[in-house]
PDB file of N, H, CA, C and O in Angstrom:
ATOM      1  N   UNK A   1     -15.286  11.469   9.318  1.00  0.00           N
ATOM      2  CA  UNK A   1     -13.994  11.434   8.677  1.00  0.00           C
ATOM      3  C   UNK A   1     -12.988  10.982   9.725  1.00  0.00           C
ATOM      4  O   UNK A   1     -12.942  11.523  10.829  1.00  0.00           O
ATOM      5  N   UNK A   2     -12.191   9.995   9.375  1.00  0.00           N
ATOM      6  H   UNK A   2     -12.228   9.555   8.478  1.00  0.00           H
ATOM      7  CA  UNK A   2     -11.202   9.476  10.319  1.00  0.00           C
ATOM      8  C   UNK A   2      -9.820   9.495   9.679  1.00  0.00           C
ATOM      9  O   UNK A   2      -9.678   9.360   8.464  1.00  0.00           O
ATOM     10  N   UNK A   3      -8.815   9.663  10.513  1.00  0.00           N
ATOM     11  H   UNK A   3      -8.930   9.773  11.501  1.00  0.00           H
ATOM     12  CA  UNK A   3      -7.421   9.628  10.087  1.00  0.00           C
ATOM     13  C   UNK A   3      -6.690   8.605  10.945  1.00  0.00           C
ATOM     14  O   UNK A   3      -6.837   8.573  12.166  1.00  0.00           O
ATOM     15  N   UNK A   4      -5.921   7.795  10.298  1.00  0.00           N
ATOM     16  H   UNK A   4      -5.802   7.821   9.305  1.00  0.00           H
ATOM     17  CA  UNK A   4      -5.139   6.758  10.947  1.00  0.00           C
ATOM     18  C   UNK A   4      -3.712   6.948  10.456  1.00  0.00           C
ATOM     19  O   UNK A   4      -3.454   6.802   9.261  1.00  0.00           O
ATOM     20  N   UNK A   5      -2.773   7.271  11.352  1.00  0.00           N
ATOM     21  H   UNK A   5      -2.983   7.389  12.322  1.00  0.00           H
ATOM     22  CA  UNK A   5      -1.400   7.558  10.945  1.00  0.00           C
ATOM     23  C   UNK A   5      -0.413   6.759  11.780  1.00  0.00           C
ATOM     24  O   UNK A   5      -0.632   6.517  12.967  1.00  0.00           O
ATOM     25  N   UNK A   6       0.676   6.353  11.138  1.00  0.00           N
ATOM     26  H   UNK A   6       0.853   6.549  10.174  1.00  0.00           H
ATOM     27  CA  UNK A   6       1.749   5.625  11.817  1.00  0.00           C
ATOM     28  C   UNK A   6       3.031   6.414  11.610  1.00  0.00           C
ATOM     29  O   UNK A   6       3.351   6.811  10.489  1.00  0.00           O
ATOM     30  N   UNK A   7       3.769   6.642  12.704  1.00  0.00           N
ATOM     31  H   UNK A   7       3.509   6.319  13.614  1.00  0.00           H
ATOM     32  CA  UNK A   7       5.008   7.407  12.639  1.00  0.00           C
ATOM     33  C   UNK A   7       6.102   6.665  13.400  1.00  0.00           C
ATOM     34  O   UNK A   7       5.808   5.911  14.328  1.00  0.00           O
ATOM     35  N   UNK A   8       7.361   6.873  13.014  1.00  0.00           N
ATOM     36  H   UNK A   8       7.599   7.485  12.260  1.00  0.00           H
ATOM     37  CA  UNK A   8       8.470   6.254  13.744  1.00  0.00           C
ATOM     38  C   UNK A   8       8.455   6.675  15.214  1.00  0.00           C
ATOM     39  O   UNK A   8       8.050   7.787  15.555  1.00  0.00           O
ATOM     40  N   UNK A   9       8.899   5.776  16.057  1.00  0.00           N
ATOM     41  H   UNK A   9       9.228   4.874  15.780  1.00  0.00           H
ATOM     42  CA  UNK A   9       8.968   6.030  17.500  1.00  0.00           C
ATOM     43  C   UNK A   9      10.170   5.261  18.029  1.00  0.00           C
ATOM     44  O   UNK A   9      10.473   4.190  17.504  1.00  0.00           O
ATOM     45  N   UNK A  10      10.863   5.758  19.041  1.00  0.00           N
ATOM     46  H   UNK A  10      10.617   6.628  19.467  1.00  0.00           H
ATOM     47  CA  UNK A  10      12.034   5.054  19.575  1.00  0.00           C
ATOM     48  C   UNK A  10      11.745   3.597  19.971  1.00  0.00           C
ATOM     49  O   UNK A  10      12.639   2.752  19.909  1.00  0.00           O
ATOM     50  N   UNK A  11      10.521   3.306  20.370  1.00  0.00           N
ATOM     51  H   UNK A  11       9.796   3.992  20.421  1.00  0.00           H
ATOM     52  CA  UNK A  11      10.163   1.941  20.763  1.00  0.00           C
ATOM     53  C   UNK A  11       9.562   1.132  19.621  1.00  0.00           C
ATOM     54  O   UNK A  11       9.108   0.010  19.845  1.00  0.00           O
ATOM     55  N   UNK A  12       9.546   1.665  18.412  1.00  0.00           N
ATOM     56  H   UNK A  12       9.915   2.576  18.230  1.00  0.00           H
ATOM     57  CA  UNK A  12       8.990   0.954  17.260  1.00  0.00           C
ATOM     58  C   UNK A  12       8.172   1.880  16.380  1.00  0.00           C
ATOM     59  O   UNK A  12       8.691   2.442  15.417  1.00  0.00           O
ATOM     60  N   UNK A  13       6.898   2.043  16.703  1.00  0.00           N
ATOM     61  H   UNK A  13       6.476   1.587  17.486  1.00  0.00           H
ATOM     62  CA  UNK A  13       6.025   2.914  15.923  1.00  0.00           C
ATOM     63  C   UNK A  13       4.952   3.507  16.832  1.00  0.00           C
ATOM     64  O   UNK A  13       4.580   2.923  17.850  1.00  0.00           O
ATOM     65  N   UNK A  14       4.475   4.658  16.444  1.00  0.00           N
ATOM     66  H   UNK A  14       4.777   5.133  15.617  1.00  0.00           H
ATOM     67  CA  UNK A  14       3.385   5.302  17.166  1.00  0.00           C
ATOM     68  C   UNK A  14       2.199   5.381  16.205  1.00  0.00           C
ATOM     69  O   UNK A  14       2.339   5.823  15.065  1.00  0.00           O
ATOM     70  N   UNK A  15       1.054   4.956  16.674  1.00  0.00           N
ATOM     71  H   UNK A  15       0.941   4.597  17.600  1.00  0.00           H
ATOM     72  CA  UNK A  15      -0.154   4.987  15.856  1.00  0.00           C
ATOM     73  C   UNK A  15      -1.107   6.007  16.446  1.00  0.00           C
ATOM     74  O   UNK A  15      -1.368   6.011  17.649  1.00  0.00           O
ATOM     75  N   UNK A  16      -1.621   6.868  15.590  1.00  0.00           N
ATOM     76  H   UNK A  16      -1.409   6.865  14.613  1.00  0.00           H
ATOM     77  CA  UNK A  16      -2.591   7.880  16.026  1.00  0.00           C
ATOM     78  C   UNK A  16      -3.861   7.728  15.206  1.00  0.00           C
ATOM     79  O   UNK A  16      -3.834   7.596  13.982  1.00  0.00           O
ATOM     80  N   UNK A  17      -4.975   7.753  15.928  1.00  0.00           N
ATOM     81  H   UNK A  17      -4.997   7.861  16.922  1.00  0.00           H
ATOM     82  CA  UNK A  17      -6.272   7.695  15.284  1.00  0.00           C
ATOM     83  C   UNK A  17      -7.066   8.889  15.752  1.00  0.00           C
ATOM     84  O   UNK A  17      -7.158   9.152  16.951  1.00  0.00           O
ATOM     85  N   UNK A  18      -7.639   9.611  14.811  1.00  0.00           N
ATOM     86  H   UNK A  18      -7.564   9.397  13.837  1.00  0.00           H
ATOM     87  CA  UNK A  18      -8.516  10.719  15.165  1.00  0.00           C
ATOM     88  C   UNK A  18      -9.721  10.683  14.237  1.00  0.00           C
ATOM     89  O   UNK A  18      -9.655  10.167  13.121  1.00  0.00           O
ATOM     90  N   UNK A  19     -10.818  11.241  14.724  1.00  0.00           N
ATOM     91  H   UNK A  19     -10.872  11.660  15.630  1.00  0.00           H
ATOM     92  CA  UNK A  19     -12.034  11.236  13.916  1.00  0.00           C
ATOM     93  C   UNK A  19     -12.895  12.445  14.250  1.00  0.00           C
ATOM     94  O   UNK A  19     -12.872  12.963  15.367  1.00  0.00           O
ATOM     95  N   UNK A  20     -13.640  12.869  13.269  1.00  0.00           N
ATOM     96  H   UNK A  20     -13.659  12.448  12.362  1.00  0.00           H
ATOM     97  CA  UNK A  20     -14.607  13.945  13.435  1.00  0.00           C
ATOM     98  C   UNK A  20     -15.952  13.394  12.977  1.00  0.00           C
ATOM     99  O   UNK A  20     -16.070  12.835  11.886  1.00  0.00           O
ATOM    100  N   UNK A  21     -16.953  13.559  13.817  1.00  0.00           N
ATOM    101  H   UNK A  21     -16.857  14.014  14.703  1.00  0.00           H
ATOM    102  CA  UNK A  21     -18.282  13.027  13.511  1.00  0.00           C
ATOM    103  C   UNK A  21     -19.262  14.167  13.313  1.00  0.00           C
ATOM    104  O   UNK A  21     -19.243  15.154  14.048  1.00  0.00           O
ATOM    105  N   UNK A  22     -20.099  14.025  12.335  1.00  0.00           N
ATOM    106  H   UNK A  22     -20.114  13.223  11.737  1.00  0.00           H
ATOM    107  CA  UNK A  22     -21.200  14.967  12.114  1.00  0.00           C
ATOM    108  C   UNK A  22     -22.477  14.249  12.508  1.00  0.00           C
ATOM    109  O   UNK A  22     -23.208  13.734  11.662  1.00  0.00           O
ATOM    110  N   UNK A  23     -22.725  14.224  13.786  1.00  0.00           N
ATOM    111  H   UNK A  23     -22.130  14.642  14.473  1.00  0.00           H
ATOM    112  CA  UNK A  23     -23.884  13.516  14.323  1.00  0.00           C
ATOM    113  C   UNK A  23     -24.179  14.073  15.708  1.00  0.00           C
ATOM    114  O   UNK A  23     -23.332  14.739  16.303  1.00  0.00           O
ATOM    115  N   UNK A  24     -25.364  13.806  16.221  1.00  0.00           N
ATOM    116  H   UNK A  24     -26.052  13.265  15.738  1.00  0.00           H
ATOM    117  CA  UNK A  24     -25.659  14.204  17.599  1.00  0.00           C
ATOM    118  C   UNK A  24     -24.622  13.586  18.550  1.00  0.00           C
ATOM    119  O   UNK A  24     -24.080  12.517  18.268  1.00  0.00           O
ATOM    120  N   UNK A  25     -24.352  14.251  19.660  1.00  0.00           N
ATOM    121  H   UNK A  25     -24.792  15.119  19.889  1.00  0.00           H
ATOM    122  CA  UNK A  25     -23.327  13.802  20.600  1.00  0.00           C
ATOM    123  C   UNK A  25     -23.475  12.339  20.992  1.00  0.00           C
ATOM    124  O   UNK A  25     -22.482  11.615  21.040  1.00  0.00           O
ATOM    125  N   UNK A  26     -24.695  11.891  21.274  1.00  0.00           N
ATOM    126  H   UNK A  26     -25.503  12.479  21.235  1.00  0.00           H
ATOM    127  CA  UNK A  26     -24.875  10.509  21.719  1.00  0.00           C
ATOM    128  C   UNK A  26     -24.550   9.514  20.605  1.00  0.00           C
ATOM    129  O   UNK A  26     -24.071   8.414  20.883  1.00  0.00           O
ATOM    130  N   UNK A  27     -24.804   9.883  19.360  1.00  0.00           N
ATOM    131  H   UNK A  27     -25.194  10.776  19.134  1.00  0.00           H
ATOM    132  CA  UNK A  27     -24.464   9.005  18.240  1.00  0.00           C
ATOM    133  C   UNK A  27     -22.952   9.000  18.029  1.00  0.00           C
ATOM    134  O   UNK A  27     -22.360   7.946  17.794  1.00  0.00           O
ATOM    135  N   UNK A  28     -22.330  10.163  18.110  1.00  0.00           N
ATOM    136  H   UNK A  28     -22.811  11.020  18.300  1.00  0.00           H
ATOM    137  CA  UNK A  28     -20.881  10.255  17.947  1.00  0.00           C
ATOM    138  C   UNK A  28     -20.166   9.455  19.026  1.00  0.00           C
ATOM    139  O   UNK A  28     -19.170   8.793  18.734  1.00  0.00           O
ATOM    140  N   UNK A  29     -20.640   9.497  20.248  1.00  0.00           N
ATOM    141  H   UNK A  29     -21.448  10.035  20.486  1.00  0.00           H
ATOM    142  CA  UNK A  29     -20.023   8.734  21.337  1.00  0.00           C
ATOM    143  C   UNK A  29     -20.114   7.233  21.068  1.00  0.00           C
ATOM    144  O   UNK A  29     -19.158   6.499  21.319  1.00  0.00           O
ATOM    145  N   UNK A  30     -21.243   6.780  20.567  1.00  0.00           N
ATOM    146  H   UNK A  30     -22.019   7.377  20.364  1.00  0.00           H
ATOM    147  CA  UNK A  30     -21.389   5.346  20.254  1.00  0.00           C
ATOM    148  C   UNK A  30     -20.475   4.945  19.096  1.00  0.00           C
ATOM    149  O   UNK A  30     -19.871   3.872  19.122  1.00  0.00           O
ATOM    150  N   UNK A  31     -20.375   5.800  18.092  1.00  0.00           N
ATOM    151  H   UNK A  31     -20.865   6.672  18.072  1.00  0.00           H
ATOM    152  CA  UNK A  31     -19.496   5.513  16.955  1.00  0.00           C
ATOM    153  C   UNK A  31     -18.036   5.472  17.403  1.00  0.00           C
ATOM    154  O   UNK A  31     -17.282   4.588  16.994  1.00  0.00           O
ATOM    155  N   UNK A  32     -17.645   6.414  18.231  1.00  0.00           N
ATOM    156  H   UNK A  32     -18.257   7.132  18.563  1.00  0.00           H
ATOM    157  CA  UNK A  32     -16.265   6.435  18.732  1.00  0.00           C
ATOM    158  C   UNK A  32     -15.951   5.175  19.534  1.00  0.00           C
ATOM    159  O   UNK A  32     -14.878   4.592  19.385  1.00  0.00           O
ATOM    160  N   UNK A  33     -16.868   4.766  20.368  1.00  0.00           N
ATOM    161  H   UNK A  33     -17.740   5.240  20.489  1.00  0.00           H
ATOM    162  CA  UNK A  33     -16.662   3.552  21.153  1.00  0.00           C
ATOM    163  C   UNK A  33     -16.579   2.323  20.250  1.00  0.00           C
ATOM    164  O   UNK A  33     -15.716   1.466  20.436  1.00  0.00           O
ATOM    165  N   UNK A  34     -17.475   2.244  19.280  1.00  0.00           N
ATOM    166  H   UNK A  34     -18.177   2.941  19.130  1.00  0.00           H
ATOM    167  CA  UNK A  34     -17.492   1.081  18.387  1.00  0.00           C
ATOM    168  C   UNK A  34     -16.205   0.992  17.571  1.00  0.00           C
ATOM    169  O   UNK A  34     -15.609  -0.080  17.473  1.00  0.00           O
ATOM    170  N   UNK A  35     -15.774   2.105  16.987  1.00  0.00           N
ATOM    171  H   UNK A  35     -16.259   2.977  17.067  1.00  0.00           H
ATOM    172  CA  UNK A  35     -14.567   2.080  16.167  1.00  0.00           C
ATOM    173  C   UNK A  35     -13.303   2.151  17.003  1.00  0.00           C
ATOM    174  O   UNK A  35     -12.383   1.358  16.797  1.00  0.00           O
ATOM    175  N   UNK A  36     -13.240   3.073  17.930  1.00  0.00           N
ATOM    176  H   UNK A  36     -13.987   3.717  18.098  1.00  0.00           H
ATOM    177  CA  UNK A  36     -12.032   3.251  18.737  1.00  0.00           C
ATOM    178  C   UNK A  36     -11.747   2.065  19.636  1.00  0.00           C
ATOM    179  O   UNK A  36     -10.645   1.515  19.618  1.00  0.00           O
ATOM    180  N   UNK A  37     -12.733   1.671  20.418  1.00  0.00           N
ATOM    181  H   UNK A  37     -13.628   2.118  20.432  1.00  0.00           H
ATOM    182  CA  UNK A  37     -12.541   0.564  21.366  1.00  0.00           C
ATOM    183  C   UNK A  37     -12.685  -0.793  20.698  1.00  0.00           C
ATOM    184  O   UNK A  37     -12.037  -1.760  21.099  1.00  0.00           O
ATOM    185  N   UNK A  38     -13.522  -0.865  19.692  1.00  0.00           N
ATOM    186  H   UNK A  38     -14.048  -0.080  19.366  1.00  0.00           H
ATOM    187  CA  UNK A  38     -13.791  -2.148  19.054  1.00  0.00           C
ATOM    188  C   UNK A  38     -12.859  -2.443  17.907  1.00  0.00           C
ATOM    189  O   UNK A  38     -11.968  -3.284  18.023  1.00  0.00           O
ATOM    190  N   UNK A  39     -13.054  -1.764  16.814  1.00  0.00           N
ATOM    191  H   UNK A  39     -13.778  -1.081  16.720  1.00  0.00           H
ATOM    192  CA  UNK A  39     -12.336  -2.074  15.578  1.00  0.00           C
ATOM    193  C   UNK A  39     -10.848  -1.760  15.684  1.00  0.00           C
ATOM    194  O   UNK A  39     -10.015  -2.653  15.532  1.00  0.00           O
ATOM    195  N   UNK A  40     -10.511  -0.504  15.943  1.00  0.00           N
ATOM    196  H   UNK A  40     -11.188   0.221  16.066  1.00  0.00           H
ATOM    197  CA  UNK A  40      -9.098  -0.119  15.912  1.00  0.00           C
ATOM    198  C   UNK A  40      -8.302  -0.691  17.077  1.00  0.00           C
ATOM    199  O   UNK A  40      -7.197  -1.192  16.867  1.00  0.00           O
ATOM    200  N   UNK A  41      -8.815  -0.632  18.272  1.00  0.00           N
ATOM    201  H   UNK A  41      -9.712  -0.225  18.443  1.00  0.00           H
ATOM    202  CA  UNK A  41      -8.070  -1.164  19.426  1.00  0.00           C
ATOM    203  C   UNK A  41      -7.822  -2.660  19.273  1.00  0.00           C
ATOM    204  O   UNK A  41      -6.732  -3.145  19.576  1.00  0.00           O
ATOM    205  N   UNK A  42      -8.822  -3.383  18.807  1.00  0.00           N
ATOM    206  H   UNK A  42      -9.708  -2.988  18.561  1.00  0.00           H
ATOM    207  CA  UNK A  42      -8.665  -4.825  18.602  1.00  0.00           C
ATOM    208  C   UNK A  42      -7.626  -5.106  17.527  1.00  0.00           C
ATOM    209  O   UNK A  42      -6.765  -5.969  17.701  1.00  0.00           O
ATOM    210  N   UNK A  43      -7.703  -4.384  16.425  1.00  0.00           N
ATOM    211  H   UNK A  43      -8.402  -3.683  16.284  1.00  0.00           H
ATOM    212  CA  UNK A  43      -6.741  -4.583  15.342  1.00  0.00           C
ATOM    213  C   UNK A  43      -5.332  -4.210  15.740  1.00  0.00           C
ATOM    214  O   UNK A  43      -4.384  -4.920  15.403  1.00  0.00           O
ATOM    215  N   UNK A  44      -5.177  -3.102  16.458  1.00  0.00           N
ATOM    216  H   UNK A  44      -5.947  -2.526  16.732  1.00  0.00           H
ATOM    217  CA  UNK A  44      -3.850  -2.690  16.903  1.00  0.00           C
ATOM    218  C   UNK A  44      -3.263  -3.670  17.911  1.00  0.00           C
ATOM    219  O   UNK A  44      -2.060  -3.929  17.889  1.00  0.00           O
ATOM    220  N   UNK A  45      -4.078  -4.206  18.777  1.00  0.00           N
ATOM    221  H   UNK A  45      -5.055  -3.996  18.795  1.00  0.00           H
ATOM    222  CA  UNK A  45      -3.599  -5.207  19.738  1.00  0.00           C
ATOM    223  C   UNK A  45      -3.112  -6.449  19.002  1.00  0.00           C
ATOM    224  O   UNK A  45      -2.092  -7.030  19.375  1.00  0.00           O
ATOM    225  N   UNK A  46      -3.829  -6.861  17.963  1.00  0.00           N
ATOM    226  H   UNK A  46      -4.657  -6.390  17.660  1.00  0.00           H
ATOM    227  CA  UNK A  46      -3.409  -8.029  17.179  1.00  0.00           C
ATOM    228  C   UNK A  46      -2.096  -7.748  16.447  1.00  0.00           C
ATOM    229  O   UNK A  46      -1.220  -8.611  16.390  1.00  0.00           O
ATOM    230  N   UNK A  47      -1.960  -6.549  15.889  1.00  0.00           N
ATOM    231  H   UNK A  47      -2.671  -5.849  15.935  1.00  0.00           H
ATOM    232  CA  UNK A  47      -0.696  -6.191  15.236  1.00  0.00           C
ATOM    233  C   UNK A  47       0.454  -6.171  16.226  1.00  0.00           C
ATOM    234  O   UNK A  47       1.537  -6.681  15.936  1.00  0.00           O
ATOM    235  N   UNK A  48       0.224  -5.587  17.390  1.00  0.00           N
ATOM    236  H   UNK A  48      -0.655  -5.174  17.625  1.00  0.00           H
ATOM    237  CA  UNK A  48       1.280  -5.537  18.402  1.00  0.00           C
ATOM    238  C   UNK A  48       1.730  -6.949  18.774  1.00  0.00           C
ATOM    239  O   UNK A  48       2.925  -7.229  18.866  1.00  0.00           O
ATOM    240  N   UNK A  49       0.760  -7.825  18.985  1.00  0.00           N
ATOM    241  H   UNK A  49      -0.210  -7.598  18.911  1.00  0.00           H
ATOM    242  CA  UNK A  49       1.096  -9.206  19.354  1.00  0.00           C
ATOM    243  C   UNK A  49       1.880  -9.893  18.249  1.00  0.00           C
ATOM    244  O   UNK A  49       2.862 -10.583  18.525  1.00  0.00           O
ATOM    245  N   UNK A  50       1.467  -9.717  17.017  1.00  0.00           N
ATOM    246  H   UNK A  50       0.670  -9.157  16.792  1.00  0.00           H
ATOM    247  CA  UNK A  50       2.134 -10.374  15.905  1.00  0.00           C
ATOM    248  C   UNK A  50       3.523  -9.807  15.654  1.00  0.00           C
ATOM    249  O   UNK A  50       4.465 -10.561  15.408  1.00  0.00           O
ATOM    250  N   UNK A  51       3.658  -8.490  15.714  1.00  0.00           N
ATOM    251  H   UNK A  51       2.893  -7.878  15.914  1.00  0.00           H
ATOM    252  CA  UNK A  51       4.923  -7.853  15.362  1.00  0.00           C
ATOM    253  C   UNK A  51       5.935  -7.849  16.501  1.00  0.00           C
ATOM    254  O   UNK A  51       7.119  -7.608  16.265  1.00  0.00           O
ATOM    255  N   UNK A  52       5.504  -8.108  17.716  1.00  0.00           N
ATOM    256  H   UNK A  52       4.542  -8.305  17.908  1.00  0.00           H
ATOM    257  CA  UNK A  52       6.445  -8.150  18.838  1.00  0.00           C
ATOM    258  C   UNK A  52       6.642  -9.565  19.349  1.00  0.00           C
ATOM    259  O   UNK A  52       7.210  -9.770  20.421  1.00  0.00           O
ATOM    260  N   UNK A  53       6.180 -10.529  18.594  1.00  0.00           N
ATOM    261  H   UNK A  53       5.718 -10.362  17.723  1.00  0.00           H
ATOM    262  CA  UNK A  53       6.313 -11.934  18.971  1.00  0.00           C
ATOM    263  C   UNK A  53       7.793 -12.318  19.055  1.00  0.00           C
ATOM    264  O   UNK A  53       8.618 -11.799  18.303  1.00  0.00           O
ATOM    265  N   UNK A  54       8.114 -13.207  19.953  1.00  0.00           N
ATOM    266  H   UNK A  54       7.445 -13.628  20.564  1.00  0.00           H
ATOM    267  CA  UNK A  54       9.506 -13.659  20.119  1.00  0.00           C
ATOM    268  C   UNK A  54       9.706 -15.029  19.476  1.00  0.00           C
ATOM    269  O   UNK A  54      10.556 -15.806  19.911  1.00  0.00           O
ATOM    270  N   UNK A  55       8.932 -15.320  18.453  1.00  0.00           N
ATOM    271  H   UNK A  55       8.241 -14.689  18.100  1.00  0.00           H
ATOM    272  CA  UNK A  55       9.053 -16.616  17.764  1.00  0.00           C
ATOM    273  C   UNK A  55      10.391 -16.799  17.148  1.00  0.00           C
ATOM    274  O   UNK A  55      10.651 -17.834  16.534  1.00  0.00           O
TER     275      UNK A  55
END
């Protein structure tokens, strides 16, 4: 189960991602890395670049 929340922040917005895994520790660590470092971090970096562009 994962939660993805966006809240107002003085610098724009704050994004929080949390997750709870029901799996052996080694599987949960791989899932966290895949989603946290891969999917969400990549997507958030793309949003930051697009929304803070000086075009």
